[in-house]
C-alpha positions in Angstrom: -46.1 -12.2 39.3 -49.5 -11.8 40.8 -49.7 -15.6 41.3 -46.3 -15.9 43.0 -45.2 -12.7 44.6 -41.5 -12.4 45.3 -40.1 -10.7 48.3 -37.0 -8.5 47.6 -35.2 -10.3 50.4 -35.7 -13.6 48.5 -34.1 -12.1 45.4 -31.1 -10.9 47.4 -30.7 -14.5 48.7 -30.8 -15.8 45.1 -28.1 -13.3 44.0 -25.9 -14.2 46.9 -26.3 -17.9 46.0 -27.8 -18.7 49.4 -30.8 -20.2 47.7 -31.6 -21.2 44.2 -34.7 -19.7 42.4 -37.3 -22.0 41.0 -37.1 -22.9 37.3 -40.2 -20.8 36.5 -38.4 -17.7 37.8 -35.2 -18.5 35.8 -37.2 -19.0 32.6 -39.1 -15.7 33.2 -35.8 -13.9 33.5 -34.3 -15.5 30.5 -37.4 -14.5 28.5 -37.2 -10.9 29.7 -33.5 -10.3 29.4 -32.7 -12.6 26.5 -30.7 -15.7 27.0 -27.6 -14.2 25.4 -27.5 -11.3 27.8 -27.8 -13.6 30.8 -25.1 -16.0 29.6 -22.7 -13.1 29.2 -22.8 -12.8 33.0 -21.4 -16.3 33.3 -18.6 -16.0 30.8 -17.8 -12.3 30.1 -14.5 -13.2 28.3 -16.5 -14.8 25.5 -18.0 -11.4 24.5 -14.6 -9.6 24.4 
């Protein structure tokens, strides 16, 4: 966001589980992607 710019390196660290994103970033992703889509990443066997 304009208020809290995110560096691409920071996102890579989140994806590698080196650091955890703040809750406001997690909620923004859930809102954009839809909670169901995000939870499929955690348990893909449930969708089969």
